[in-house]
N, C-alpha and C positions, 0 to 999 in steps of 0.2 A: 504494500498499500505505498502508494507516494504520498510523503507527506514532509516535513518540518524539521522533524529529527531522524529519515532514513538518510541510510548512506548506503553504502557500494560495493562492501563486501558480502558475499553470501548473502547473510538475512536481513543487509543493511541496518548494523546495530549504529552507528557513529556516525553525526552529520559532520557536513563539510565544517559547518563552525567547531566543532568538537575535533575536526584534524588539526584543527591550526589552535585550539585553546593547551591541546595537550600534547605540546612539544615537549620531550625527553630530555635531558641534561647530556645527552650522545645522540643528538639529531649537531647533524651540519650547521654552519653560521649560515649558509645559503636559505636552509631550510628555514628558519627563525626569520630572512628577511622576509622570503616569500610567502610564509602563515602571518607576519606581523600584517605585512601590508591588508591582505585579503583578511583576516580577521578583524583588523579594524573596519574596514569596509561594510563587513557584515555586521558588528554588533551595530555600527551605525546605521543602518539599514533598519535591521530587525529591531533595533530601539525605536526608530519613526514611527513602523509599524504596529509595534504594541503601541502606543502611543494613543495613535491613531485609532485601533479598532478598541482600547478602552474607554474611547470617551466617543467616539460616534454611535457605537451601537448602544451604548446608554443612552445618551439620547435619543435615540431614533424609539429606540424601544418604550420610553417616558414619553413619547410624542404619540405614536399609532397606540396606544391605550388611550388617550384623551379624544382621538378621533373618534367622531360620532356617526357618521357616514359610510366608513369602512365593512364591510363586513364581517360578523366576529370570526366566520372562519379564516375568512383571507387576515382577519389577526393574529390567530392562533397560528398559521404557516408565518407569519414574519417574526412570530415572538420565536418561534421554534430556530428559523434560521438566524435569527439577531445573538439569542442565548449560546447556540452552537458558533456561532463565529465569536464570543465572548469566553466559552469554555475554552477555544483554541487558544485563545490568547495568555489565558490566565495559566492553564495548564501545560502545555508544549510552547508556545513561542517565548515567555519569561524564565522557564528550568532550560530552554534549550541556550540563554543566556546567560546561564549561572552555573550551570551543571558542569561538575568536574567529574576524573572516575574514582575519585576523593569520596565523594559525595554519595557520586551514584556508582555506583561499583557495578559491572554488569552482574546481573544475576540476582543483584541485590532487592528488598524490598521498592524503594524508593525509584530503581530501575525498572523493573515489571509494572509498577502503578504509571510511571511516565510512559512506557511503552502502553502502556493498556489506553489511556488517556488519548496521546495520540492518532491509533486506530481507532480509537471510537468518534473523535471531534474531525480528523479527518471526513471519514467516511459519513458522519453526521452533517457535516459542512453542505455536502455533495449531497446528498439525501434529502434535505430542506429544499434546495436551489431546485430539486428535480420536483420533490413535492409544489413546492409554491409554484413551479412553469405547470403543473397541471391541472392546478387549481383555479389560475390565469385561463388557460385556456377553457376551463370548462364553465369559466364565468363569461368568456368570449362568444363560445360555437353552440352552447345549449344558455344562453342568460334566463331565457323562458323558466328552465327547468333546472334551473342551477340552485336554489333554493331547497328542491327535492333531493337532488342527486348528492350535495355537499351540505350536509346538515352539522349542529355544532356538535354532537355525539360521534359523528364519522371522523370527523377531524382528530378528535382527542384520541379516539382507536386510531387513526392513522400516525399521527405523533408518539402514540407508547409504542406504535411499533416499530418505527423507525429506529428510536431509542436502544429497544431491543434487541434491533438486529445487530446495530453497531456493537452493545454490549458483548452478544454472544459471539461476535466473529472478532470482536478483540482479544476474546478470554482463550476463544479457538486456534486464534493467529500464536499466541504468546505459547502454549501448552505445545504447539507443531514447530516454532518457527525454528528449530534447529535441523530440522528433519525435511525430507523430500517433499512432506504435506504442505509445508509453510512457503513451499515455492510453487506450488500446484494453486492455493490458496490465495496469494498475493496474484498471481497470473489471473484466476477467477476473476478476483475484485477491480482488477487494471483495467481487464475485458468488459466486467460488467459498468463502469465508469464512461469508457468509450460509449458502450449502447444506449447510454444516459446521456452522453454529451449530443449524440448524434436524434435521440428525443428530443433534447430539450430544443438544438436549433431547429429542428423539422416542426415543431407545435408552434414557436416562437415567428417561423416563415407562413406559417399556414394561417398566426392570430392576425398578421401583417397584411396579408390576405382579405382577412374577414373585415378588419376594421379600416382598409383603402375602399372597400367593398362598399360597407356603411357612411363612409365620408363621401364616398362619393352619391351615394342614392340622396343624402342628406341634403348637401349642396346644391344637388336638382330640384328637390324638392324647394330649399328657398330662393332660387332662380324661378321656380313656377309660380312662387307666389309675389317676388318682387320685382317678374318681370323680363322679357327674356335677356335685356340689353345688362342685367344683372351679373357681374362678373363671379365667376364658379371658382370657390376657393377649397382647395383640399388640406386639412391641416399635415404638417407634417413631421408633427410631435411623436408622434404612435411610429413611424418611422423610424426616428433619430434615437429615440430609447429602446426600441428593438435590436437595433444596429449596434449602438452597445452593450446592449446585454449579449448578444451573441459574440462580438468580439472580444469581450472580457473571459464570456466560456472557453473560447479558442485557446486564447493567447495564454492563459492565466491554467489553466486544468492536461491541457494537452500537450506540453513539453516534459511536465514534471511525469505526466504521467507514462510517456512514450521510455525518458530515462528511465526510469524505473522497471519498465520493461526492459530494455536493454539491461541494468545492471544485472536484473534477476534472470538472466538468459547469458551472463557471464559475459557479456562485451565492455569493452573497456571505455569509459564516458570523462570528458576531460572536467575535470572537479571545477574550471571556471563557467563552464557550459552548465553543469549541473549544479553549480553555487546559483546564477542567473535566475533558471528556473524555479528553485526553491523563493528567490525575491518574489518573483511575479507571484506565485503560487500565494506567500503571503499577504500578499497585498488587497488579495478578495477575501481578506476577514476582515477590512472597514468597508471595501470599494462596493462589494455588492450591496451595503446601508445604505449608500449614498447615490446607486443607482434606482433602486425599487422605493427608497422613501421621498429622496428630496427632490427629485422630479415625477411626485405625487401632486396636485394643484391642492388637495384637501391638506397635505403633508403644512407646502408651503404658507399655508394661513393660520395652521395651528401651529405652528412654531412661533410667529410676532406676541402671539394670543397670550401661549403660554410662556412666554417670557416677560410680560406684562405683569400678568399675574403673578410670576414669583415676585419680580422688583417691586408690586404693591404690598406682599406680603411681606417682604424683607424692613420696606420703608416704615409700616405698620407695626411691626417688631422692634426697629431701630426707635420707634418714637413714642412707643409703651415705656420703653427702659430709660 
């Protein structure tokens, strides 16, 4: 399973960052120079991603819970996405910044816990993205039947199943990590992710077709009401949003999965390329929140209202003191 803590030896237990941080006294001076520069860069990039992940996701989570017009089921799926991203930041990114073999010796309790959290939250991040995509597709393609197809109870069941799948897979993977079964499991989940990526891209392209068709129909109706001389305008916002989502999915998920697949197959991969793919992957932990939340009109309207409410509450409290 490709993630911020996977490495490129056998079962991928050492991250590129750890390769830089764990230089021994017997290493050559050139190794210190190479890893010193790359490690500093990786730490800076990971540090920025951690800060963005742990600030943007909680803010988005707070705002969407205050949005009155968003479907409760969509709120649940958005919460799943944001919580999985925050969990990845807390239990994977932050430990990857501070871990050493002294603290997290291979096979120790903390090493096993970190490995399981890594697998669970990586898989959960993708599953939440896939679930949210399917939810959006149902809301657009079957808008009249959506309340019947996706109830609050069903959304909670889907969320519970997704967490259970991630946890069970993490436990099975850690048990079989040192055997051929671990390689098979890793290969299987990468193939599943690739299939999921194809499904996500396909659904969003179909959503775009439906949205454009509806937009043209609305524009034609408005033109008929206003007269034949009225300009026919079709909004490009849906195209822009879907283009951004598809681009992020392709750029951030496919490289890291391909390199992980090559590493699992025993193919040597350049550490620079591997680290670059990891950097792209870690950006998904905050950029997904920006895409799905910040471009939502109700979200944009709720943020200033919530901000004003917070400032008024703080000012009122200060005046009382």
